[in-house]
C-alpha positions in Angstrom: -118.1 23.3 4.6 -116.5 26.5 5.8 -117.4 30.0 4.6 -114.2 30.5 2.4 -114.8 27.2 0.6 -118.4 28.2 -0.1 -117.4 31.6 -1.4 -114.8 29.9 -3.7 -117.4 27.6 -5.1 -119.8 30.4 -5.7 -117.1 32.5 -7.5 -116.2 29.5 -9.7 -119.8 28.9 -10.5 -120.4 32.5 -11.4 -117.4 32.6 -13.7 -118.4 29.4 -15.4 -121.9 30.6 -15.9 -120.7 33.9 -17.2 -118.4 32.3 -19.6 -121.1 30.0 -20.9 -123.5 32.9 -21.3 -120.8 34.9 -23.2 -120.2 32.0 -25.6 -124.0 31.6 -26.1 -124.5 35.3 -26.8 -121.5 35.3 -29.1 -122.7 32.3 -31.0 -120.9 30.3 -33.6 -118.5 32.1 -36.0 -120.0 33.2 -39.3 -118.5 34.0 -42.7 -120.3 35.9 -45.5 -118.9 35.5 -49.0 -119.8 37.4 -52.2 -118.3 35.4 -55.1 -118.7 34.6 -58.8 -121.5 32.1 -59.5 -120.3 28.5 -59.8 -116.7 29.2 -58.7 -116.9 28.2 -55.0 -118.2 24.7 -54.7 -120.6 24.0 -51.9 -118.6 20.9 -51.0 -115.6 23.1 -50.2 -117.8 25.3 -48.0 -119.2 22.3 -46.2 -115.7 20.8 -45.7 -114.5 24.2 -44.3 -117.5 24.4 -41.9 -117.0 20.9 -40.7 -113.3 21.5 -40.0 -113.7 24.9 -38.3 -117.2 25.1 -37.0 -117.7 28.4 -39.0 -121.1 28.8 -40.7 -120.7 30.1 -44.3 -123.2 32.1 -46.3 -122.5 32.5 -50.0 -124.1 35.1 -52.3 -123.1 35.3 -56.0 -122.7 37.9 -58.7 -122.2 37.7 -62.5 -119.9 40.6 -63.3 -117.2 42.6 -61.7 -119.2 45.7 -62.4 -122.0 44.4 -60.2 -119.6 43.7 -57.4 -118.0 47.2 -57.6 -121.3 49.0 -57.8 -122.6 47.1 -54.8 -119.6 48.0 -52.7 -119.6 51.6 -53.8 -123.3 51.8 -52.8 -122.3 50.9 -49.3 -123.3 47.3 -49.2 -122.0 45.8 -46.0 -122.2 42.4 -44.4 -119.6 40.6 -46.5 -116.4 39.3 -45.1 -114.8 38.1 -48.4 -115.4 39.2 -52.0 -114.0 37.6 -55.2 -113.0 40.3 -57.7 -111.1 39.6 -60.9 -107.8 41.2 -61.6 -108.8 44.7 -62.9 -111.6 44.9 -60.3 -108.9 44.4 -57.6 -107.1 47.5 -58.9 -110.3 49.5 -58.9 -111.4 48.5 -55.5 -108.0 49.2 -54.0 -107.9 52.7 -55.6 -111.4 53.4 -54.1 -110.3 52.2 -50.7 -112.9 49.5 -50.6 -110.7 46.6 -49.6 -108.5 46.0 -46.6 -104.7 45.4 -46.7 -104.0 41.7 -45.9 -102.1 40.5 -42.8 -99.9 37.7 -44.3 -99.1 36.5 -40.8 -102.6 35.1 -40.7 -102.2 33.3 -44.1 -99.3 30.9 -43.5 -100.3 28.9 -46.6 -99.7 31.8 -48.9 -96.4 30.2 -49.7 -98.3 27.5 -51.5 -99.2 30.0 -54.3 -97.3 29.7 -57.5 -94.5 32.3 -57.6 -96.3 33.9 -60.6 -99.4 34.5 -58.4 -97.4 35.8 -55.4 -96.0 38.6 -57.6 -99.0 39.1 -60.0 -98.8 42.4 -61.8 -102.2 43.8 -60.6 -101.4 43.2 -56.9 -97.7 42.4 -56.5 -97.0 40.8 -53.1 -100.7 40.0 -52.7 -101.2 43.2 -50.7 -105.0 43.1 -51.0 -106.0 39.9 -52.7 -105.2 36.2 -52.7 -105.5 34.6 -56.2 -107.9 31.6 -56.1 -108.5 30.3 -59.6 -107.5 31.3 -63.2 -108.6 30.6 -66.7 -108.9 32.1 -70.2 -111.5 33.8 -72.4 -112.0 32.3 -75.8 -114.8 30.5 -77.6 -116.4 27.0 -77.7 -118.1 25.3 -80.7 -120.1 22.2 -81.4 -118.7 20.0 -84.1 -122.2 18.8 -85.1 -122.7 22.3 -86.5 -119.2 23.5 -87.1 -117.8 20.8 -89.4 -114.2 21.9 -89.7 -112.0 22.9 -86.7 -111.9 26.7 -86.2 -109.2 28.7 -84.4 -110.0 32.4 -85.0 -112.4 35.0 -83.5 -113.4 35.6 -87.2 -115.7 32.5 -86.9 -118.0 34.6 -84.6 -118.6 36.9 -87.6 -119.2 34.0 -90.1 -122.6 34.4 -91.8 -123.1 30.6 -92.1 -123.7 30.4 -88.4 -126.2 33.3 -88.3 -128.7 33.0 -85.5 -126.6 30.4 -83.7 -123.8 32.6 -82.2 -123.7 33.9 -78.7 -121.4 36.5 -77.2 -120.8 36.9 -73.5 -123.1 39.5 -72.0 -120.2 41.3 -70.4 -118.7 44.5 -71.8 -115.0 43.8 -71.5 -115.4 40.2 -72.6 -117.2 41.3 -75.8 -114.6 43.9 -76.5 -111.8 41.2 -76.2 -113.2 39.6 -79.4 -114.1 42.9 -81.0 -110.6 44.3 -80.5 -108.5 41.3 -81.2 -110.3 40.4 -84.4 -109.1 43.8 -85.7 -105.5 43.1 -84.6 -105.7 45.3 -81.5 -104.8 44.4 -77.9 -107.7 43.5 -75.7 -106.4 46.0 -73.0 -106.0 49.0 -75.4 -106.7 52.5 -74.1 -106.7 54.0 -77.7 -110.1 55.6 -78.3 -109.8 55.0 -82.1 -109.2 51.3 -81.6 -112.1 51.1 -79.2 -114.3 52.9 -81.7 -113.3 50.4 -84.4 -114.1 47.5 -82.1 -117.5 49.1 -81.3 -118.5 49.2 -84.9 -117.3 45.6 -85.4 -119.5 44.5 -82.5 -122.4 46.5 -84.0 -121.8 44.8 -87.4 -121.9 41.4 -85.7 -125.3 41.9 -84.0 -127.5 40.7 -87.0 -125.6 37.4 -86.8 -126.2 36.8 -83.1 -128.8 34.8 -81.3 -128.0 37.0 -78.3 -125.6 37.9 -75.5 -125.4 35.3 -72.7 -123.2 35.0 -69.6 -125.2 32.4 -67.7 -126.0 29.1 -69.6 -123.9 29.6 -72.8 -122.2 26.2 -72.1 -125.6 24.5 -72.1 -126.5 26.2 -75.4 -123.4 25.0 -77.2 -123.6 21.5 -75.7 -127.3 21.1 -76.8 -126.5 22.3 -80.3 -128.8 25.3 -80.0 -125.7 27.4 -80.5 -122.9 26.6 -83.0 -120.4 28.9 -81.4 -120.3 30.8 -78.1 -117.8 33.2 -76.7 -116.8 31.5 -73.4 -114.9 31.6 -70.2 -112.9 28.4 -70.1 -114.1 27.2 -66.7 -117.8 27.3 -67.7 -117.5 25.0 -70.7 -115.3 22.2 -69.4 -118.1 20.3 -67.7 -120.0 20.6 -71.0 -116.9 19.2 -72.8 -116.8 16.2 -70.4 -120.5 15.5 -71.0 -120.4 16.1 -74.8 -117.2 15.3 -76.7 -118.6 17.4 -79.7 -118.0 20.6 -77.7 -114.5 22.1 -78.2 -112.9 25.0 -76.4 -110.5 27.3 -78.3 -108.0 29.9 -77.1 -108.1 31.9 -80.4 -105.1 32.5 -82.7 -105.5 36.2 -81.9 -104.7 35.6 -78.3 -107.9 35.6 -76.1 -107.2 36.7 -72.5 -106.2 35.2 -69.2 -108.2 36.1 -66.1 -107.6 35.6 -62.3 -110.3 35.6 -59.7 -109.2 35.9 -56.1 -110.4 36.9 -52.6 -110.2 40.2 -50.8 -111.5 41.4 -47.5 -113.8 44.4 -48.0 -113.6 47.5 -45.9 -115.5 47.2 -42.7 -115.7 43.4 -42.7 -116.9 42.1 -39.3 -115.7 38.5 -39.3 -112.1 38.9 -40.4 -110.8 36.0 -38.3 -113.1 33.7 -40.1 -112.1 35.3 -43.4 -108.4 34.7 -42.8 -109.1 31.1 -41.8 -110.9 30.5 -45.1 -108.1 32.2 -47.1 -105.6 29.9 -45.5 -107.8 26.9 -46.0 -108.3 27.2 -49.7 -104.5 27.5 -50.1 -104.0 23.9 -49.0 -102.9 21.9 -52.0 -105.5 19.1 -51.4 -108.3 21.7 -51.1 -107.1 23.5 -54.2 -107.0 20.2 -56.1 -110.6 19.5 -55.0 -111.7 22.9 -56.2 -110.2 22.2 -59.7 -111.7 18.7 -59.7 -115.1 20.0 -59.0 -115.1 23.2 -61.1 -112.6 22.2 -63.9 -110.8 25.5 -63.4 -107.1 25.8 -62.7 -106.0 26.7 -59.2 -103.4 29.3 -58.3 -101.8 26.8 -55.8 -98.8 25.3 -57.5 -98.7 21.9 -55.9 -102.4 21.2 -56.5 -101.8 20.1 -60.1 -99.8 17.0 -59.1 -102.8 15.9 -57.0 -105.2 16.0 -60.0 -106.3 13.0 -62.1 -104.0 12.8 -65.1 -106.8 13.4 -67.6 -107.5 16.7 -65.9 -103.9 17.8 -65.3 -103.2 17.2 -69.0 -106.4 18.9 -70.3 -105.3 21.9 -72.4 -108.6 23.7 -71.9 -107.8 23.8 -68.2 -104.0 24.3 -68.5 -103.3 25.8 -72.0 -99.9 25.3 -73.5 -97.3 27.9 -72.6 -97.1 29.2 -76.2 -100.9 29.8 -76.3 -100.8 31.6 -72.9 -97.9 33.7 -74.0 -100.2 35.3 -76.6 -103.1 35.9 -74.3 -103.8 39.5 -73.2 -104.3 40.3 -69.5 -107.1 42.8 -68.8 -106.1 45.3 -66.2 -107.7 48.5 -64.9 -108.2 50.8 -68.0 -108.6 53.9 -66.0 -110.1 56.9 -67.8 -110.2 54.9 -71.0 -113.1 52.8 -69.5 -115.4 55.6 -70.6 -114.7 54.8 -74.2 -115.8 51.2 -73.6 -118.9 52.2 -71.6 -120.0 54.7 -74.3 -119.4 52.1 -77.0 -121.1 49.3 -75.2 -124.2 51.5 -74.8 -124.3 51.9 -78.6 -123.8 48.2 -79.2 -126.6 47.2 -76.8 -128.9 49.8 -78.2 -128.5 48.6 -81.8 -131.3 46.4 -83.0 
């Protein structure tokens, strides 16, 4: 072996070893997600990891306010967060989310046109809609003998001690406002004050406020009526046909939960791969099948089992949706809600 050949072999070996050590030090890609509890199925994360080799860590929260507060406090380490529509607006105003590079999300075109030009983030500048649903109420027909369709039922004394409201400020105010004939997204301080008193008047009838296992409570019959997010009660409905979900006559609301990249995210490549992955129709259909919540991906509905695609609790009729309010950032008016909510929660 001549000297040049030996040098060549050594160089190749050094390069190979260096590359190997670089890959070892870099390690597998990671993705850290902060999302609503029960909205991102573990099976979806496992499928994504299997396809991409990216290790996913999921932490969960139970309110937009918790998410916003955590990011404002400087929480770092998350690559994707899952705010609802009004929280997207707040986070964008505060500069806590990154503008999205659509060239890295080729499957964005699979979103329904409605969700590509959604009012709170037209053009998906900072968020990709993931799932959507409604806020209404659920009841158990073992307890509620006649069908009910109005928020007024949650103020009916015959159900005293067996009514739960969502332990969420804006969700509670949806019912408190609409039962008075007001819009759920009002900024009128007098209307908020009226709703505050209505919620205070309701408290003696309540078993409590609950945003975690309210579906179990109504399914078991411990509760007669619960204010509810649609997605949380659909599995209870499947297991117990006596549970019924209602988008009330007064309107209820529609909500959209989507993903954004927080400022300072470290694993943005992995984040973009996940965003593109969940926009595949077959993946979106699997999310809906597992969670019983509607996807923002248009073509996923045709991949669903017929009984799910036709379920009006998942996909409400257009005339019902047309009456539903859409909660957006209430700006300075939020103080009226916060002050009122403090009074409601302090009332014994």
